C-alpha positions as CSV (number, residue, x, y, z in Angstrom):
1,X,-50.1,22.4,83.4
2,X,-47.5,24.0,85.5
3,X,-44.4,25.3,83.6
4,X,-42.6,25.9,86.8
5,X,-42.2,22.2,87.8
6,X,-38.7,20.8,87.8
7,X,-39.7,17.1,87.2
8,X,-43.0,17.1,85.2
9,X,-43.0,13.3,85.1
10,X,-42.7,12.5,88.8
11,X,-41.5,10.2,90.1
12,X,-39.1,9.9,87.2
13,X,-36.1,12.2,87.3
14,X,-34.9,11.9,83.7
15,X,-36.9,14.8,82.4
16,X,-37.0,18.4,83.5
17,X,-38.6,21.6,82.5
18,X,-35.5,23.6,81.6
19,X,-36.7,26.9,82.8
20,X,-36.9,25.6,86.3
21,X,-33.2,24.5,86.5
22,X,-31.5,27.4,84.8
23,X,-29.6,29.9,86.9
24,X,-27.4,31.7,84.3
25,X,-29.1,35.0,83.3
26,X,-27.7,34.6,79.8
27,X,-29.7,31.4,79.2
28,X,-33.4,32.1,78.6
29,X,-35.9,29.3,78.2
30,X,-39.6,29.4,77.6
31,X,-42.5,27.6,79.3
32,X,-42.8,23.9,79.0
33,X,-39.6,23.4,77.2
34,X,-38.2,20.1,78.4
35,X,-34.9,18.2,78.4
36,X,-34.6,14.5,78.7
37,X,-31.3,12.7,79.8
38,X,-31.0,9.1,80.9
39,X,-27.2,9.3,81.2
40,X,-26.6,12.4,83.3
41,X,-28.7,14.4,85.7
42,X,-30.9,16.6,83.4
43,X,-31.0,19.3,86.0
44,X,-27.3,19.8,85.2
45,X,-28.1,20.9,81.6
46,X,-26.4,24.3,82.1
47,X,-23.1,22.6,83.1
48,X,-23.1,19.6,80.8
49,X,-24.8,20.8,77.6
50,X,-24.0,24.5,77.2
51,X,-20.3,24.6,76.3
52,X,-17.7,27.4,76.2
53,X,-20.4,29.9,77.4
54,X,-18.2,32.4,79.3
55,X,-19.7,35.5,80.9
56,X,-17.1,37.8,79.3
57,X,-18.7,37.3,75.9
58,X,-22.2,38.1,77.1
59,X,-23.7,35.8,74.4
60,X,-27.0,34.2,75.1
61,X,-28.8,30.9,74.6
62,X,-32.4,31.6,74.0
63,X,-34.9,28.7,73.7
64,X,-38.6,29.2,73.0
65,X,-41.6,27.5,74.5
66,X,-42.7,23.8,74.1
67,X,-39.3,22.7,72.8
68,X,-38.0,19.1,73.2
69,X,-34.3,18.7,73.7
70,X,-33.1,15.2,73.5
71,X,-30.3,13.5,75.6
72,X,-26.8,14.8,74.9
73,X,-27.7,17.8,72.7
74,X,-25.0,20.4,72.9
75,X,-24.8,24.2,72.4
76,X,-21.4,25.4,71.4
77,X,-20.6,29.0,72.2
78,X,-18.1,31.6,71.2
79,X,-15.1,30.6,73.3
80,X,-14.9,27.3,71.5
81,X,-14.4,29.1,68.2
82,X,-10.7,30.0,68.0
83,X,-9.9,33.2,66.0
84,X,-9.5,32.5,62.3
85,X,-7.7,35.7,61.5
86,X,-4.7,34.5,63.6
87,X,-1.9,32.7,61.9
88,X,-2.0,30.2,64.8
89,X,-4.9,28.2,66.0
90,X,-3.5,28.4,69.5
91,X,-5.5,30.7,71.8
92,X,-2.6,32.9,73.1
93,X,-4.7,35.7,74.6
94,X,-6.2,33.2,77.1
95,X,-2.7,32.8,78.6
96,X,-2.0,36.5,78.9
97,X,0.3,36.1,81.9
98,X,2.4,33.6,80.2
99,X,2.9,35.7,77.1
100,X,2.9,39.3,78.6
101,X,-0.4,40.2,76.8
102,X,-3.0,42.6,78.0
103,X,-5.8,40.6,79.8
104,X,-8.4,43.1,78.4
105,X,-7.7,41.6,75.0
106,X,-8.6,38.0,76.0
107,X,-11.7,37.9,73.7
108,X,-9.3,38.2,70.7
109,X,-8.7,34.5,71.3
110,X,-12.0,33.7,69.5
111,X,-14.5,34.9,67.0
112,X,-17.8,36.0,68.5
113,X,-20.6,34.9,66.2
114,X,-23.3,35.9,68.7
115,X,-26.3,34.3,70.4
116,X,-27.9,30.9,69.7
117,X,-31.7,31.5,69.3
118,X,-34.1,28.5,69.2
119,X,-37.7,29.2,68.2
120,X,-40.8,27.5,69.7
121,X,-41.9,23.9,69.3
122,X,-38.5,22.9,68.1
123,X,-37.3,19.3,68.5
124,X,-33.5,19.0,69.0
125,X,-32.5,15.4,68.4
126,X,-30.1,13.1,70.3
127,X,-26.5,14.3,70.6
128,X,-27.0,17.0,68.0
129,X,-24.7,20.1,68.2
130,X,-25.9,23.6,67.7
131,X,-23.0,26.0,66.8
132,X,-22.7,29.6,67.9
133,X,-24.7,32.3,66.1
134,X,-27.2,29.8,64.7
135,X,-30.9,30.7,64.7
136,X,-33.5,27.9,64.4
137,X,-37.0,28.7,63.4
138,X,-40.3,27.7,65.0
139,X,-41.4,24.1,64.5
140,X,-38.0,22.9,63.1
141,X,-36.6,19.4,63.7
142,X,-32.9,18.8,64.2
143,X,-31.9,15.2,63.4
144,X,-29.9,12.9,65.6
145,X,-26.2,13.9,65.8
146,X,-26.6,16.7,63.3
147,X,-24.1,19.5,63.5
148,X,-26.0,22.8,62.8
149,X,-23.7,25.5,61.5
150,X,-26.3,27.6,59.6
151,X,-29.7,29.0,60.3
152,X,-32.7,26.7,60.0
153,X,-36.0,28.0,58.6
154,X,-39.3,27.4,60.4
155,X,-40.8,23.9,60.1
156,X,-37.8,22.5,58.3
157,X,-36.1,19.1,59.1
158,X,-32.3,19.2,58.9
159,X,-29.9,16.3,59.4
160,X,-26.2,15.4,58.8
161,X,-22.8,16.9,59.3
162,X,-23.0,19.7,58.6
163,X,-26.8,19.8,58.8
164,X,-28.7,20.3,55.6
165,X,-32.4,20.6,54.9
166,X,-34.1,17.3,54.3
167,X,-37.7,18.5,53.8
168,X,-40.4,20.8,55.2
169,X,-42.7,19.3,57.8
170,X,-45.8,20.7,56.1
171,X,-46.9,22.5,52.9
172,X,-46.4,26.3,52.7
173,X,-50.0,27.1,53.4
174,X,-50.0,25.0,56.6
175,X,-46.7,26.6,57.7
176,X,-48.0,30.1,57.1
177,X,-51.1,29.4,59.2
178,X,-49.1,27.9,62.0
179,X,-46.8,30.9,62.0
180,X,-49.8,33.2,62.0
181,X,-51.7,31.5,64.9
182,X,-48.5,30.9,67.1
183,X,-50.3,28.4,69.3
184,X,-47.4,28.3,71.7
185,X,-48.4,31.8,72.9
186,X,-51.9,30.7,73.8
187,X,-52.7,30.2,77.4
188,X,-52.1,26.7,78.7
189,X,-55.9,26.4,79.1
190,X,-56.5,27.2,75.4
191,X,-53.7,24.8,74.4
192,X,-55.5,22.1,76.4
193,X,-58.8,22.9,74.8
194,X,-57.3,22.7,71.3
195,X,-54.9,19.8,72.0
196,X,-56.9,17.1,70.1
197,X,-56.7,19.3,67.0
198,X,-53.0,20.0,67.4
199,X,-52.1,16.4,68.0
200,X,-54.2,15.2,65.1
201,X,-52.7,17.7,62.7
202,X,-56.1,19.3,62.1
203,X,-55.0,22.8,61.0
204,X,-58.3,23.5,59.3
205,X,-60.3,23.6,62.6
206,X,-57.9,25.4,64.8
C-alpha cells in the first residue's frame, strides 16, 4: 500500500501510479490513481495524454484518488479550442510575428473554459476524451471512446459522442451514503480493513 510507487505491478511496466510520474505543477493527481497503457510508455502520460496544456493558460488537470485511467484516454485543454467569436477558425494570434500582432494577446487564439477536474474513484474508459472545463463527479464511469463535453454527476455512467448519461451506478440512497463516507479519504490501512465490504458492494456494513 505505497501510493508513491511508479510501477505497482512489478515487474510489469504497463501500469503506473500517475502521481509518481507527473512533473507539471498544473497536473495534480491523488494517491493510488493508476494509468494503464500497453501501446505507449505509461510514464509518458503527461506528454501523450494531456493535450494542448500550455503554461500560459494556467489551467489545471486535477484527478482524485483511486481513479482508473484506461489506455489512450485523452484530456483536451484550452489551446485546442479555437476562439469562437472570431470570424475565422484560424488561430492568427499564435503567429503574432507573421501578422504584426501583439504577442501578449496570444491567448485570444482560443476560448479558455478552465480546469478539468476529475473526482475520486472514477473509471475513465479506453480512448475516451475529456474536454476542457469538464468536471466529473466521484464514482463516475466514462465509457470507451466517449467524448465528454459536459459535467458528469457522481456515480453516473456516461457513453457516446457526445457523452450522455446511461444510468446511475447505484440507487440514490447508496450514492448519498457513499458521498457521505468518502472512503477514498480513509487511511490505506482502513481501506484494507474494509476492502471485502467495498469489493462486495456491502454498503450496509461499512
